[in-house]
C-alpha positions as CSV (number, residue, x, y, z in Angstrom):
1,X,87.6,82.0,74.0
2,X,88.1,85.7,74.5
3,X,85.7,85.7,77.4
4,X,87.7,82.9,79.0
5,X,90.9,84.7,78.5
6,X,89.4,87.8,80.1
7,X,88.2,85.8,83.1
8,X,91.6,84.3,83.6
9,X,93.2,87.7,83.3
10,X,90.7,89.2,85.8
11,X,91.4,86.4,88.2
12,X,95.1,86.8,88.0
13,X,94.8,90.6,88.4
14,X,92.5,90.1,91.4
15,X,94.9,87.7,93.0
16,X,97.8,90.0,92.6
17,X,95.8,93.0,93.9
18,X,94.6,91.0,96.9
19,X,98.1,91.4,98.4
20,X,97.9,95.1,97.8
21,X,94.5,95.4,99.4
22,X,95.4,93.5,102.5
23,X,98.8,95.2,103.1
24,X,98.5,97.8,105.8
25,X,102.0,99.0,106.0
26,X,101.2,102.2,107.7
27,X,99.1,100.5,110.4
28,X,101.6,97.7,110.9
29,X,104.5,100.0,111.2
30,X,102.6,102.1,113.7
31,X,102.1,99.1,115.9
32,X,105.8,98.3,115.5
33,X,106.7,101.7,116.8
34,X,104.7,101.0,120.0
35,X,106.1,97.5,120.2
36,X,109.6,98.8,120.2
37,X,109.0,100.8,123.4
38,X,109.2,99.2,126.9
39,X,105.9,98.4,128.4
40,X,107.1,98.8,132.0
41,X,107.4,102.6,131.8
42,X,104.8,105.2,132.6
43,X,102.1,105.4,129.9
44,X,103.3,108.9,129.0
45,X,106.8,107.7,128.4
46,X,105.5,104.7,126.4
47,X,103.4,107.0,124.1
48,X,106.2,109.5,123.8
49,X,108.7,106.7,122.8
50,X,106.3,105.4,120.1
51,X,105.7,108.9,118.7
52,X,109.5,109.5,118.5
53,X,110.0,106.2,116.8
54,X,107.2,106.9,114.3
55,X,108.5,110.4,113.6
56,X,112.0,109.1,113.0
57,X,110.7,106.6,110.5
58,X,108.5,109.2,108.8
59,X,111.5,111.5,108.5
60,X,113.7,108.7,107.1
61,X,111.1,107.5,104.5
62,X,109.3,110.8,103.9
63,X,106.2,108.7,103.6
64,X,103.8,109.2,106.5
65,X,100.3,110.5,106.7
66,X,100.0,113.8,108.5
67,X,97.5,112.2,110.9
68,X,97.3,108.7,112.2
69,X,94.3,107.4,114.1
70,X,96.4,105.0,116.2
71,X,98.8,107.7,117.4
72,X,96.0,110.1,117.9
73,X,94.1,107.6,120.1
74,X,97.2,107.0,122.2
75,X,97.8,110.7,122.5
76,X,94.2,111.2,123.7
77,X,94.6,108.5,126.3
78,X,97.9,110.0,127.4
79,X,96.4,113.5,127.7
80,X,93.5,112.1,129.8
81,X,96.0,110.5,132.2
82,X,98.0,113.7,132.3
83,X,94.9,115.7,133.2
84,X,94.0,113.0,135.7
85,X,90.7,112.2,133.9
86,X,91.6,108.6,134.0
87,X,94.2,106.4,135.8
88,X,97.2,104.9,134.0
89,X,95.8,101.4,134.4
90,X,92.5,102.5,132.8
91,X,94.5,104.1,129.9
92,X,96.5,100.9,129.4
93,X,93.3,98.7,129.4
94,X,91.6,101.0,126.9
95,X,94.8,101.0,124.8
96,X,94.9,97.2,124.8
97,X,91.2,96.9,123.9
98,X,91.6,99.4,121.1
99,X,94.6,97.5,119.7
100,X,92.8,94.2,119.9
101,X,89.7,95.6,118.1
102,X,91.8,97.2,115.4
103,X,93.8,94.1,114.8
104,X,90.7,91.9,114.7
105,X,89.0,94.3,112.2
106,X,92.2,94.3,110.1
107,X,92.5,90.6,110.0
108,X,88.8,90.2,109.2
109,X,89.0,92.5,106.2
110,X,92.2,90.8,105.0
111,X,90.5,87.5,105.2
112,X,87.5,88.7,103.2
113,X,89.8,90.2,100.5
114,X,91.7,86.9,100.3
115,X,88.4,84.9,100.0
116,X,87.2,87.2,97.2
117,X,90.5,86.8,95.3
118,X,90.4,83.0,95.8
119,X,86.8,82.9,94.5
120,X,87.8,84.8,91.4
121,X,90.9,82.7,90.7
122,X,88.9,79.5,91.2
123,X,86.6,80.4,88.3
124,X,86.6,77.8,85.5
125,X,89.4,78.1,83.0
126,X,89.3,77.4,79.3
127,X,91.4,74.5,78.2
128,X,92.5,74.0,74.7
129,X,89.7,74.6,72.1
130,X,86.9,73.7,74.4
131,X,84.7,76.4,75.7
132,X,83.9,75.1,79.2
133,X,83.9,78.5,80.9
């Protein structure tokens, strides 16, 4: 009976933690900073707008990582355009590819975590005095 109770408790804990594991607030909010900027501007203006939005949110919440891979990648693309190492359309294409890859990876890991939590919660549960665990 104790073993069954422990399995139920572990399942419930895993289910509640699954939400924590799949939440990527920093990443999601970073995309939102870019989404809030107009796409029809120059790439440099687009990246600058997103960085300003992110900085304002970081200052307001006092809760941002010192570095952010998404912003760093956009910055690198922007610098490449500014140095004329790539064209603006190339930078936008690479940016879109990067975003699609990141979002696909994120949704894949979220799906895997949810599947693991479901498997744990779906474990047999003890009922009454029977030990059918």
